[in-house]
MDTraj code that builds the backbone (N, CA, C; nanometers):
import mdtraj as md
import numpy as np

residues = "UNK UNK UNK UNK UNK UNK UNK UNK UNK UNK UNK UNK UNK UNK UNK UNK UNK UNK UNK UNK UNK UNK UNK UNK UNK UNK UNK UNK UNK UNK UNK UNK UNK UNK UNK UNK UNK UNK UNK UNK UNK UNK UNK UNK UNK UNK UNK UNK UNK UNK UNK UNK UNK UNK UNK UNK UNK UNK UNK UNK UNK UNK UNK UNK UNK UNK UNK UNK UNK UNK UNK UNK UNK UNK UNK UNK UNK UNK UNK UNK UNK UNK UNK UNK UNK UNK UNK UNK UNK UNK UNK UNK UNK UNK UNK UNK UNK UNK UNK UNK UNK UNK UNK UNK UNK UNK UNK UNK UNK".split()
xyz = np.array([
    [0.0673, -0.1352, 0.0254],
    [-0.0041, 0.0004, 0.0145],
    [0.0324, 0.1505, 0.0005],
    [0.0642, 0.2465, -0.0536],
    [0.1449, 0.3523, -0.0727],
    [0.1358, 0.3976, -0.0188],
    [0.2571, 0.4370, 0.0883],
    [0.1901, 0.5492, 0.1465],
    [0.2112, 0.4760, 0.3211],
    [0.2298, 0.3414, 0.3439],
    [0.2501, 0.3449, 0.4414],
    [0.3698, 0.1912, 0.4424],
    [0.3831, 0.1898, 0.5931],
    [0.4897, 0.1425, 0.6300],
    [0.4787, 0.0089, 0.6796],
    [0.5103, -0.0968, 0.6352],
    [0.5200, -0.2580, 0.7120],
    [0.5332, -0.2214, 0.8315],
    [0.5053, -0.2742, 0.9112],
    [0.5522, -0.3381, 1.0602],
    [0.6351, -0.4159, 1.1032],
    [0.5960, -0.5724, 1.0363],
    [0.6892, -0.6577, 1.0581],
    [0.6918, -0.7318, 0.9406],
    [0.8632, -0.7087, 0.8449],
    [0.8912, -0.7840, 0.7064],
    [0.9485, -0.9430, 0.7538],
    [0.9346, -0.9796, 0.8486],
    [0.9858, -1.1404, 0.8814],
    [0.8902, -1.1932, 0.8045],
    [0.9660, -1.3203, 0.7682],
    [0.9059, -1.4356, 0.7161],
    [0.7981, -1.5321, 0.7828],
    [0.6964, -1.6107, 0.7054],
    [0.5852, -1.6543, 0.8142],
    [0.5979, -1.7971, 0.7259],
    [0.4862, -1.9104, 0.8094],
    [0.4854, -2.0145, 0.7159],
    [0.3643, -1.9438, 0.6156],
    [0.2556, -2.0722, 0.5927],
    [0.1156, -2.0913, 0.5339],
    [0.0246, -2.0704, 0.6297],
    [0.0191, -2.1844, 0.7650],
    [-0.0710, -2.0984, 0.8426],
    [-0.0928, -1.9769, 0.9773],
    [0.0558, -1.9566, 0.9415],
    [0.0792, -1.8302, 1.0130],
    [0.0218, -1.7004, 0.9754],
    [0.0257, -1.7434, 0.8178],
    [0.0174, -1.6369, 0.7347],
    [-0.1718, -1.5911, 0.7257],
    [-0.2250, -1.7742, 0.7001],
    [-0.3760, -1.7631, 0.7350],
    [-0.4307, -1.7184, 0.8149],
    [-0.3913, -1.6653, 0.9553],
    [-0.3954, -1.6290, 1.0688],
    [-0.4146, -1.4935, 1.0520],
    [-0.2849, -1.4458, 0.9977],
    [-0.2974, -1.2821, 1.0029],
    [-0.3846, -1.2583, 0.8948],
    [-0.4283, -1.2945, 0.7895],
    [-0.5254, -1.2893, 0.7063],
    [-0.6845, -1.2863, 0.7430],
    [-0.6975, -1.3911, 0.8360],
    [-0.8511, -1.3855, 0.8865],
    [-0.8237, -1.2890, 1.0060],
    [-0.7542, -1.2290, 1.0872],
    [-0.7632, -1.1391, 1.1738],
    [-0.7845, -1.0040, 1.1163],
    [-0.6987, -0.9551, 0.9908],
    [-0.7123, -0.8540, 0.8989],
    [-0.8455, -0.8675, 0.8446],
    [-0.9098, -0.9234, 0.8104],
    [-1.0612, -0.9728, 0.7605],
    [-1.1594, -0.9185, 0.8599],
    [-1.1027, -0.9409, 0.9447],
    [-1.2103, -0.9440, 1.0619],
    [-1.2286, -0.7596, 1.0839],
    [-1.1014, -0.6983, 1.0413],
    [-1.0839, -0.5700, 1.1152],
    [-1.1128, -0.5056, 0.9647],
    [-1.1187, -0.5343, 0.8449],
    [-1.1272, -0.4471, 0.7253],
    [-1.1484, -0.5060, 0.6328],
    [-1.2146, -0.4644, 0.4813],
    [-1.2156, -0.5438, 0.4081],
    [-1.0839, -0.6003, 0.3519],
    [-1.0393, -0.7080, 0.2845],
    [-0.9374, -0.7171, 0.2466],
    [-0.9055, -0.6605, 0.0930],
    [-0.7807, -0.6546, 0.0349],
    [-0.7319, -0.5858, -0.0660],
    [-0.7619, -0.7159, -0.1764],
    [-0.7255, -0.6988, -0.3506],
    [-0.7649, -0.8341, -0.3658],
    [-0.5919, -0.9432, -0.3713],
    [-0.4758, -0.8785, -0.3728],
    [-0.3713, -0.9594, -0.3133],
    [-0.3741, -1.0186, -0.2154],
    [-0.4595, -0.9535, -0.1034],
    [-0.4987, -1.0446, 0.0066],
    [-0.5908, -1.1367, 0.0285],
    [-0.6788, -1.0980, -0.0360],
    [-0.7962, -1.2203, -0.1052],
    [-0.6905, -1.3292, -0.1592],
    [-0.6643, -1.2906, -0.2434],
    [-0.5898, -1.4415, -0.3306],
    [-0.5459, -1.5104, -0.2265],
    [-0.3990, -1.4370, -0.1319],
    [-0.3245, -1.4500, -0.0010],
    [-0.3916, -1.5752, 0.0403],
    [-0.4896, -1.4969, 0.0653],
    [-0.5836, -1.5687, 0.1959],
    [-0.6786, -1.7347, 0.1497],
    [-0.6710, -1.6812, 0.0351],
    [-0.7484, -1.8317, -0.0629],
    [-0.6614, -1.9718, -0.0782],
    [-0.5355, -1.8830, -0.0947],
    [-0.4250, -2.0090, -0.1219],
    [-0.4098, -2.0705, 0.0197],
    [-0.3999, -1.9723, 0.1116],
    [-0.3346, -2.0641, 0.2407],
    [-0.4652, -2.1225, 0.2778],
    [-0.5498, -2.1256, 0.2878],
    [-0.6586, -2.1783, 0.3404],
    [-0.6854, -2.2796, 0.3070],
    [-0.6151, -2.2941, 0.1535],
    [-0.6097, -2.4245, 0.0693],
    [-0.4991, -2.5176, 0.1370],
    [-0.3474, -2.4255, 0.1213],
    [-0.2464, -2.5904, 0.1332],
    [-0.2355, -2.5651, 0.2495],
    [-0.2365, -2.4679, 0.3662],
    [-0.1786, -2.4693, 0.5220],
    [-0.2181, -2.5994, 0.6132],
    [-0.1359, -2.6437, 0.6673],
    [-0.1380, -2.7635, 0.7430],
    [-0.1825, -2.6540, 0.8761],
    [-0.2080, -2.7705, 0.9492],
    [-0.2717, -2.6991, 1.1006],
    [-0.1909, -2.7102, 1.1706],
    [-0.1996, -2.5854, 1.2184],
    [-0.1387, -2.4936, 1.3062],
    [-0.0554, -2.5770, 1.3963],
    [-0.1233, -2.7373, 1.4963],
    [-0.0717, -2.8165, 1.5680],
    [0.0508, -2.8603, 1.5156],
    [0.0162, -2.9194, 1.4050],
    [0.1117, -3.0271, 1.3211],
    [0.2101, -2.9089, 1.3012],
    [0.1813, -2.8042, 1.2429],
    [0.3147, -2.7719, 1.1654],
    [0.4192, -2.6704, 1.2796],
    [0.3688, -2.6609, 1.4020],
    [0.4654, -2.6466, 1.5298],
    [0.5532, -2.7097, 1.5756],
    [0.4741, -2.8302, 1.5766],
    [0.5643, -2.9785, 1.5977],
    [0.6545, -2.9927, 1.4956],
    [0.6099, -3.0179, 1.3816],
    [0.7449, -2.9696, 1.2612],
    [0.8514, -2.9050, 1.2459],
    [0.7713, -2.7729, 1.3067],
    [0.9300, -2.6929, 1.3139],
    [0.9724, -2.7228, 1.4046],
    [0.9421, -2.7350, 1.5354],
    [1.0212, -2.7606, 1.6608],
    [1.1164, -2.8480, 1.6015],
    [1.0770, -2.9880, 1.5510],
    [1.1810, -3.0825, 1.5618],
    [1.2807, -3.0787, 1.4559],
    [1.2251, -2.9846, 1.3306],
    [1.3440, -2.9856, 1.2264],
    [1.4235, -2.8254, 1.2733],
    [1.3897, -2.7504, 1.3644],
    [1.4909, -2.6711, 1.4353],
    [1.5470, -2.6985, 1.5564],
    [1.4971, -2.8385, 1.6389],
    [1.6141, -2.9358, 1.7162],
    [1.7119, -2.9912, 1.6354],
    [1.7289, -2.9925, 1.4844],
    [1.8282, -3.0879, 1.4492],
    [1.9386, -3.0209, 1.4568],
    [1.9047, -2.8572, 1.3873],
    [2.0118, -2.7652, 1.4407],
    [2.1192, -2.7522, 1.2945],
    [2.0963, -2.8408, 1.1917],
    [2.1440, -2.8281, 1.0355],
    [2.0532, -2.7376, 0.9567],
    [1.9487, -2.6703, 0.9671],
    [1.8552, -2.5769, 0.8920],
    [1.8389, -2.4329, 0.9241],
    [1.8620, -2.3934, 0.7777],
    [1.8720, -2.2341, 0.8400],
    [1.7001, -2.1874, 0.8443],
    [1.6570, -2.1269, 0.9209],
    [1.5264, -2.0339, 0.9361],
    [1.4302, -2.0683, 0.7961],
    [1.4768, -2.0324, 0.7114],
    [1.4337, -1.9759, 0.5849],
    [1.3762, -2.1195, 0.5182],
    [1.5082, -2.2503, 0.5702],
    [1.4659, -2.3372, 0.5094],
    [1.4052, -2.4316, 0.5582],
    [1.3812, -2.3885, 0.7029],
    [1.2626, -2.5102, 0.7366],
    [1.0856, -2.4322, 0.7021],
    [1.0830, -2.2891, 0.6720],
    [0.9805, -2.2867, 0.6529],
    [0.9464, -2.2986, 0.4949],
    [1.0351, -2.2944, 0.3749],
    [0.9866, -2.3831, 0.2885],
    [0.9752, -2.4941, 0.2683],
    [1.0032, -2.5633, 0.3561],
    [1.0123, -2.6990, 0.4184],
    [0.8107, -2.7762, 0.4094],
    [0.8257, -2.6583, 0.5321],
    [0.6991, -2.6393, 0.5821],
    [0.5808, -2.6014, 0.5002],
    [0.5909, -2.4687, 0.4514],
    [0.5615, -2.4511, 0.3204],
    [0.4814, -2.5275, 0.1697],
    [0.5925, -2.6014, 0.2145],
    [0.5728, -2.7322, 0.0525],
    [0.5569, -2.8689, 0.1281],
    [0.5978, -2.8852, 0.2525],
    [0.5311, -3.0062, 0.3265],
    [0.6251, -3.1569, 0.1663],
    [0.7244, -3.1450, 0.1497],
    [0.7329, -3.2193, 0.0318],
    [0.7387, -3.3696, 0.0878],
    [0.6725, -3.4231, -0.0624],
    [0.6366, -3.6030, 0.0110],
    [0.7581, -3.6714, -0.0752],
    [0.8051, -3.6074, -0.1277],
    [0.9264, -3.7342, -0.1578],
    [1.0837, -3.6695, -0.1304],
    [1.1848, -3.7528, -0.1356],
    [1.3179, -3.7752, -0.0659],
    [1.3696, -3.6111, -0.1838],
    [1.3176, -3.6391, -0.3244],
    [1.3736, -3.5651, -0.4313],
    [1.3338, -3.4394, -0.4207],
    [1.2067, -3.4186, -0.3494],
    [1.1543, -3.2567, -0.3700],
    [1.2388, -3.1926, -0.2831],
    [1.2419, -3.2907, -0.1266],
    [1.3036, -3.2351, -0.0300],
    [1.4399, -3.2017, -0.0623],
    [1.5020, -3.2554, -0.1428],
    [1.6550, -3.2666, -0.1826],
    [1.6512, -3.1634, -0.2719],
    [1.6227, -3.0878, -0.3538],
    [1.5772, -2.9304, -0.4513],
    [1.5173, -2.7997, -0.3131],
    [1.4957, -2.8129, -0.2204],
    [1.4563, -2.7684, -0.0957],
    [1.5852, -2.7369, -0.0378],
    [1.6373, -2.8232, -0.0231],
    [1.8094, -2.8246, 0.0461],
    [1.9054, -2.7932, 0.0218],
    [1.8639, -2.7838, -0.1142],
    [2.0213, -2.7417, -0.2431],
    [2.0216, -2.5684, -0.2344],
    [1.9059, -2.5286, -0.1708],
    [1.9420, -2.4150, -0.1140],
    [2.0102, -2.3627, 0.0098],
    [2.0320, -2.4600, 0.0982],
    [2.1529, -2.4539, 0.2215],
    [2.2927, -2.4516, 0.1253],
    [2.4013, -2.3613, 0.2157],
    [2.5125, -2.4039, 0.1891],
    [2.5834, -2.5050, 0.2419],
    [2.5350, -2.6243, 0.2693],
    [2.5798, -2.7571, 0.2762],
    [2.5558, -2.8784, 0.2355],
    [2.6303, -2.9655, 0.2070],
    [2.5864, -3.0917, 0.1731],
    [2.4880, -3.1820, 0.2083],
    [2.3799, -3.2808, 0.2169],
    [2.3782, -3.3680, 0.3247],
    [2.3620, -3.4661, 0.2656],
    [2.4051, -3.5545, 0.3482],
    [2.4108, -3.6916, 0.3279],
    [2.2370, -3.8085, 0.3253],
    [2.2497, -3.8873, 0.2595],
    [2.1229, -3.9835, 0.2771],
    [2.1083, -3.9818, 0.3804],
    [2.1480, -4.0061, 0.4911],
    [2.1360, -4.0211, 0.6336],
    [2.0481, -3.9066, 0.6882],
    [2.0912, -3.8042, 0.6344],
    [2.0283, -3.6782, 0.7104],
    [1.9190, -3.6103, 0.6489],
    [1.9058, -3.6986, 0.4946],
    [1.7592, -3.6233, 0.3893],
    [1.6926, -3.7069, 0.4169],
    [1.7111, -3.8691, 0.5059],
    [1.5731, -3.9391, 0.5699],
    [1.5644, -3.9280, 0.6814],
    [1.6179, -3.8949, 0.7552],
    [1.5880, -3.8117, 0.8866],
    [1.4935, -3.6905, 0.8905],
    [1.5336, -3.5778, 0.7797],
    [1.4204, -3.4856, 0.7621],
    [1.2731, -3.5283, 0.7253],
    [1.3079, -3.6031, 0.6422],
    [1.1743, -3.6687, 0.5869],
    [1.1254, -3.7394, 0.6499],
    [1.1498, -3.7529, 0.7447],
    [1.0508, -3.8435, 0.8723],
    [0.9972, -3.7932, 0.9311],
    [1.0742, -3.6729, 0.9485],
    [0.9996, -3.5594, 1.0521],
    [0.8824, -3.5220, 1.0079],
    [0.9085, -3.5107, 0.8435],
    [0.8203, -3.3979, 0.7793],
    [0.6838, -3.4830, 0.7243],
    [0.7110, -3.6282, 0.7247],
    [0.6362, -3.7469, 0.6529],
    [0.6566, -3.8646, 0.7468],
    [0.5869, -3.8099, 0.8592],
    [0.5824, -3.9831, 0.9578],
    [0.4826, -4.0597, 0.8971],
    [0.4956, -4.2087, 0.9045],
    [0.4621, -4.3239, 0.8613],
    [0.3615, -4.4131, 0.9760],
])
top = md.Topology()
chain = top.add_chain()
for i, resn in enumerate(residues, 1):
    res = top.add_residue(resn, chain, resSeq=i)
    for name in ("N", "CA", "C"):
        top.add_atom(name, md.element.get_by_symbol(name[0]), res)
traj = md.Trajectory(xyz[None], top)
């Protein structure tokens, strides 16, 4: 919005974005872009409880940046190949064992 400063410019997960947009919708009418973002988040966001559990487990591993954790949470990769593509952004090479460990956290069977 022109002429307005943003209060917080940090990254958030889809479920956090969904909460923010729903709260704003109660306050005032959403812009077109916000409405589209709300529709997308409501379709693809994981439940808040499961997302927090996965986020905490990924952070406890200590091998992923906050940005990569959010990318994993927002995509919830079903295959190890997709997970490897997300992890390619890190400045670290991951072993197959580490990838399997991350995949087990994201997709417990």
